[in-house]
ZAMARGU-4260 file (C-alpha; in steps of 0.2 Angstrom, whole numbers, plus 5000, padded with zeros to 4 digits):
<rodrens>
0) 4468/4369/5071 | 4479/4369/5057 | 4487/4384/5050 | 4476/4379/5035 | 4460/4380/5043
5) 4464/4395/5052 | 4468/4404/5034 | 4450/4398/5028 | 4442/4404/5042 | 4450/4421/5043
10) 4445/4422/5023 | 4427/4417/5027 | 4424/4429/5040 | 4430/4443/5028 | 4419/4439/5015
15) 4405/4439/5028 | 4410/4455/5034 | 4412/4462/5017 | 4394/4455/5013 | 4386/4463/5027
20) 4395/4480/5025 | 4390/4478/5006 | 4370/4475/5011 | 4370/4489/5024 | 4378/4500/5012
25) 4367/4498/5001 | 4350/4498/5007 | 4355/4513/5020 | 4366/4522/5010 | 4365/4520/4990
30) 4346/4517/4989 | 4342/4532/4999 | 4352/4542/4988 | 4345/4537/4972 | 4328/4538/4978
35) 4331/4557/4983 | 4339/4560/4965 | 4325/4553/4957 | 4313/4564/4967 | 4324/4579/4962
40) 4324/4576/4945 | 4304/4575/4947 | 4303/4590/4954 | 4313/4598/4942 | 4304/4592/4928
45) 4287/4598/4935 | 4295/4614/4939 | 4300/4616/4921 | 4283/4610/4915 | 4275/4624/4926
50) 4287/4636/4920 | 4281/4632/4902 | 4263/4634/4909 | 4267/4649/4916 | 4276/4657/4899
55) 4262/4652/4889 | 4251/4659/4899 | 4261/4675/4899 | 4260/4676/4880 | 4241/4672/4878
60) 4238/4684/4891 | 4234/4699/4879 | 4224/4689/4868 | 4215/4683/4884 | 4213/4703/4888
65) 4207/4705/4869 | 4195/4690/4872 | 4186/4698/4886 | 4183/4713/4879 | 4176/4703/4864
70) 4166/4695/4877 | 4147/4698/4880 | 4145/4705/4898 | 4145/4695/4913 | 4126/4696/4915
75) 4119/4682/4905 | 4101/4689/4904 | 4106/4705/4900 | 4118/4697/4887 | 4105/4688/4879
80) 4093/4704/4879 | 4106/4716/4871 | 4113/4701/4859 | 4095/4700/4852 | 4093/4719/4850
85) 4110/4721/4842 | 4107/4706/4828 | 4090/4712/4825 | 4097/4731/4822 | 4111/4722/4811
90) 4096/4716/4799 | 4087/4732/4798 | 4104/4741/4793 | 4106/4728/4779 | 4090/4733/4774
95) 4079/4716/4776 | 4060/4719/4776 | 4053/4719/4795 | 4039/4706/4787 | 4053/4695/4781
100) 4065/4694/4797 | 4061/4683/4813 | 4074/4684/4827 | 4071/4672/4843 | 4082/4664/4856
105) 4088/4646/4852 | 4095/4634/4866 | 4112/4630/4864 | 4118/4612/4858 | 4134/4602/4860
110) 4145/4597/4872 | 4145/4607/4890 | 4160/4619/4890 | 4175/4615/4903 | 4178/4619/4919
115) 4190/4630/4927 | 4185/4622/4944 | 4171/4614/4952 | 4153/4621/4944 | 4163/4635/4936
120) 4162/4634/4918 | 4176/4643/4908 | 4160/4652/4899 | 4142/4653/4895 | 4133/4652/4876
125) 4119/4663/4872 | 4110/4657/4855 | 4098/4664/4842 | 4089/4658/4827 | 4088/4669/4812
130) 4074/4667/4799 | 4075/4679/4782 | 4060/4673/4770 | 4060/4681/4752 | 4077/4690/4752
135) 4090/4694/4737 | 4108/4687/4737 | 4114/4705/4738 | 4105/4706/4754 | 4112/4690/4760
140) 4129/4695/4756 | 4127/4711/4765 | 4119/4703/4782 | 4134/4692/4783 | 4148/4707/4781
145) 4139/4716/4795 | 4138/4700/4804 | 4158/4699/4804 | 4162/4716/4806 | 4153/4715/4823
150) 4168/4712/4834 | 4160/4699/4847 | 4165/4680/4853 | 4153/4675/4839 | 4151/4662/4827
155) 4136/4654/4814 | 4134/4639/4819 | 4118/4632/4805 | 4117/4640/4790 | 4105/4636/4776
160) 4100/4645/4759 | 4088/4639/4748 | 4076/4647/4735 | 4058/4651/4741 | 4045/4637/4733
165) 4034/4653/4731 | 4047/4665/4720 | 4056/4651/4709 | 4048/4660/4694 | 4050/4678/4699
170) 4058/4689/4686 | 4073/4698/4690 | 4069/4716/4697 | 4069/4730/4684 | 4086/4739/4680
175) 4095/4725/4688 | 4112/4723/4681 | 4112/4704/4688 | 4099/4692/4690 | 4097/4696/4707
180) 4081/4691/4713 | 4072/4692/4731 | 4067/4674/4732 | 4080/4665/4744 | 4074/4659/4763
185) 4089/4659/4774 | 4090/4651/4792 | 4105/4655/4802 | 4109/4650/4820 | 4121/4661/4829
190) 4131/4658/4846 | 4140/4672/4856 | 4150/4667/4873 | 4152/4675/4891 | 4169/4671/4895
195) 4173/4667/4914 | 4179/4684/4921 | 4170/4695/4907 | 4167/4714/4910 | 4152/4719/4920
200) 4145/4732/4908 | 4128/4735/4905 | 4131/4738/4885 | 4135/4723/4874 | 4149/4730/4863
205) 4163/4739/4872 | 4165/4758/4871 | 4181/4766/4863 | 4193/4775/4874 | 4191/4789/4862
210) 4173/4794/4867 | 4184/4799/4884 | 4190/4813/4875 | 4173/4821/4874 | 4165/4814/4890
215) 4179/4809/4900 | 4179/4793/4911 | 4163/4797/4918 | 4157/4799/4898 | 4164/4782/4894
220) 4156/4774/4910 | 4139/4781/4906 | 4139/4774/4890 | 4146/4756/4896 | 4131/4758/4908
225) 4119/4762/4895 | 4114/4749/4883 | 4101/4760/4872 | 4113/4774/4867 | 4129/4761/4865
230) 4119/4749/4852 | 4120/4765/4839 | 4140/4766/4842 | 4151/4758/4827 | 4159/4743/4833
235) 4176/4744/4842 | 4185/4734/4829 | 4199/4725/4842 | 4205/4712/4829 | 4202/4710/4811
240) 4186/4701/4809 | 4187/4700/4789 | 4199/4692/4778 | 4202/4710/4771 | 4194/4724/4775
245) 4194/4732/4757 | 4187/4716/4748 | 4172/4721/4738 | 4159/4705/4743 | 4147/4712/4731
250) 4157/4703/4718 | 4148/4685/4724 | 4133/4692/4714 | 4144/4690/4698 | 4145/4673/4702
255) 4127/4669/4708 | 4126/4651/4713 | 4107/4651/4714 | 4102/4660/4697 | 4118/4658/4686
260) 4130/4670/4679 | 4122/4687/4673 | 4119/4687/4655 | 4133/4699/4645 | 4130/4715/4640
265) 4121/4720/4623 | 4136/4724/4610 | 4140/4740/4608 | 4132/4749/4593 | 4146/4759/4585
270) 4138/4770/4573 | 4149/4777/4560 | 4145/4795/4555 | 4150/4798/4536 | 4164/4814/4533
275) 4155/4830/4531 | 4154/4835/4513 | 4168/4847/4509 | 4163/4866/4510 | 4164/4874/4492
280) 4176/4887/4488 | 4167/4904/4485 | 4183/4914/4480 | 4176/4916/4462 | 4161/4925/4470
285) 4171/4936/4480 | 4176/4954/4470 | 4182/4970/4470 | 4169/4980/4465 | 4175/4998/4470
290) 4190/5007/4473 | 4194/5024/4476 | 4213/5031/4478 | 4220/5048/4483 | 4235/5054/4478
295) 4243/5052/4495 | 4239/5032/4494 | 4222/5036/4506 | 4206/5029/4498 | 4192/5017/4499
300) 4189/5000/4491 | 4173/4988/4491 | 4175/4971/4491 | 4157/4960/4488 | 4154/4941/4493
305) 4138/4936/4482 | 4139/4919/4487 | 4138/4925/4507 | 4129/4941/4503 | 4142/4951/4512
310) 4151/4966/4508 | 4169/4972/4514 | 4174/4991/4514 | 4192/4996/4515 | 4198/5012/4521
315) 4215/5018/4522 | 4218/5035/4531 | 4235/5045/4537 | 4234/5042/4555 | 4252/5048/4564
320) 4261/5049/4547 | 4256/5032/4544 | 4243/5024/4532 | 4231/5014/4543 | 4219/5003/4536
325) 4201/4999/4544 | 4191/4985/4537 | 4173/4986/4541 | 4162/4969/4537 | 4144/4972/4531
330) 4131/4957/4532 | 4112/4956/4531 | 4100/4950/4545 | 4085/4937/4543 | 4075/4951/4541
335) 4086/4960/4528 | 4091/4974/4538 | 4111/4979/4533 | 4121/4977/4548 | 4139/4978/4552
340) 4154/4972/4563 | 4167/4984/4571 | 4181/4989/4560 | 4198/4979/4562 | 4215/4982/4553
345) 4215/4966/4544 | 4203/4959/4528 | 4197/4943/4536 | 4188/4933/4522 | 4178/4919/4528
350) 4161/4911/4534 | 4156/4896/4541 | 4146/4890/4527 | 4160/4893/4514 | 4177/4885/4512
355) 4185/4900/4509 | 4197/4907/4522 | 4209/4920/4520 | 4218/4933/4530 | 4226/4947/4521
360) 4236/4962/4528 | 4231/4977/4519 | 4247/4987/4511 | 4237/4999/4502 | 4230/5004/4486
365) 4236/5001/4469 | 4232/5013/4453 | 4218/4999/4448 | 4218/4987/4464 | 4224/4981/4482
370) 4240/4977/4488 | 4238/4964/4500 | 4251/4954/4512 | 4247/4936/4515 | 4259/4926/4527
375) 4243/4915/4536 | 4241/4898/4526 | 4222/4894/4519 | 4214/4885/4532 | 4198/4884/4544
380) 4188/4900/4541 | 4188/4912/4556 | 4175/4912/4569 | 4160/4922/4567 | 4150/4929/4580
385) 4130/4931/4581 | 4125/4947/4573 | 4126/4964/4582 | 4142/4963/4591 | 4160/4964/4590
390) 4165/4951/4577 | 4178/4940/4584 | 4195/4935/4576 | 4203/4919/4572 | 4208/4911/4590
395) 4197/4924/4599 | 4212/4936/4600 | 4216/4954/4596 | 4223/4951/4576 | 4243/4956/4575
400) 4249/4965/4561 | 4252/4952/4548 | 4270/4954/4541 | 4279/4939/4541 | 4277/4920/4544
405) 4289/4910/4553 | 4297/4893/4544 | 4301/4876/4553 | 4318/4880/4556 | 4313/4898/4565
410) 4320/4907/4550 | 4307/4922/4545 | 4299/4920/4529 | 4295/4934/4516 | 4277/4938/4516
415) 4268/4935/4500 | 4261/4950/4491 | 4245/4948/4480 | 4237/4961/4469 | 4219/4961/4468
420) 4213/4972/4454 | 4196/4980/4454 | 4183/4969/4445 | 4193/4952/4448 | 4186/4938/4460
425) 4198/4933/4473 | 4205/4918/4464 | 4212/4927/4450 | 4223/4938/4463 | 4240/4939/4456
430) 4256/4936/4469 | 4270/4949/4466 | 4288/4943/4467 | 4305/4951/4466 | 4305/4971/4460
435) 4286/4970/4455 | 4282/4966/4473 | 4294/4980/4479 | 4287/4993/4469 | 4270/4988/4473
440) 4272/4988/4490 | 4282/5006/4490 | 4268/5013/4481 | 4255/5005/4491 | 4264/5015/4506
445) 4264/5031/4498 | 4283/5031/4497 | 4295/5034/4481 | 4298/5019/4469 | 4314/5019/4475
450) 4321/5025/4489 | 4333/5038/4481 | 4318/5046/4474 | 4310/5062/4484 | 4293/5057/4492
455) 4278/5059/4484 | 4269/5077/4490 | 4253/5072/4500 | 4237/5080/4496 | 4231/5096/4505
460) 4223/5094/4522 | 4230/5075/4526 | 4238/5072/4543
</rodrens>
């Protein structure tokens, strides 16, 4: 064998050895490792998928627990009987007439429930068919609102409303604000479900734990096992079943799809009362008809109101070294008897039937008339009581001494003084100003004409 052949043989042998080693390494080492890696990845994917399912189950567990409470009880026959009783009571609470209501069992339709295990469905269904005849739209709205407040796993699978053929021409109820008539026939099919794992209570609705505060755990257990008393309980609101609890569904009557919108309210009739005619000023019929003045300033004056048939007697007397006025008003009853109000310190002239209203402070007597102070503006006549009682004055308060008025800037204003002479009417009374005013006031109060003159002596027998 030549060296060349020997080299070729060695080369071929090395190639064969490498081929055999590669074949053995691939099928005996590499391929099994790849298979194990793929299996590990597959197992990791399954673990991740199962963990995701477990996380979802844990997340949905509170909802499932609430759903179990809202489920009908586990006993199918008991649930069917109690569901029928509760739906019937719901209709009665909605004021559905007994003659208009029919509730009967209804076979459920549709797909069968999915199975959690062989011959173990996820839930069972209970169906009822409710028929309402000749009811109003307001009743239908009330029924639906109460139905959705019933916190059960239930739904309406069929609902139809149509006008009754026998009541299409019925008139609206008397006094109704909307055209709401009892002329609707309603048919609805409702289904409730019993979840796998539902509570084995006898009451249809779950009993609130709040009853445990009264009867304890034993009381709650008693209610759960007593379907009759539990029917009267307010449904336990586990989740919100209406769009908004404070929504007024009665507004649906305004857009009545069966009878149309209600007629517009009648236009308001605005009655414009003509203004009351102004009352007549009777100051021309009120006169000083009598005057008697003593030397010390005391005395009596009489004023007659011919228009209102009234009379004022003004008495001035010295009390505690001060001239004190007392004005008594006399009036005539319907039968013509002369009566009087209690005396008051001010001269309040006015009557409801007259446009004259003047309030004077009695300063005193002049030689030929009355000296009066007026710091009040003419306005509404003073309020008069019924005959026989004390005469109230302006504002219902005891009249204060009328001395000064207050102007807008807060500064006291000088009292206006009038001289009302004997025989003159009220509109003829003259206002005094300046020196004549001061002299008249001092004379009327029994003082000397000027401060530096000795006081006038009082008559014998005066205080």
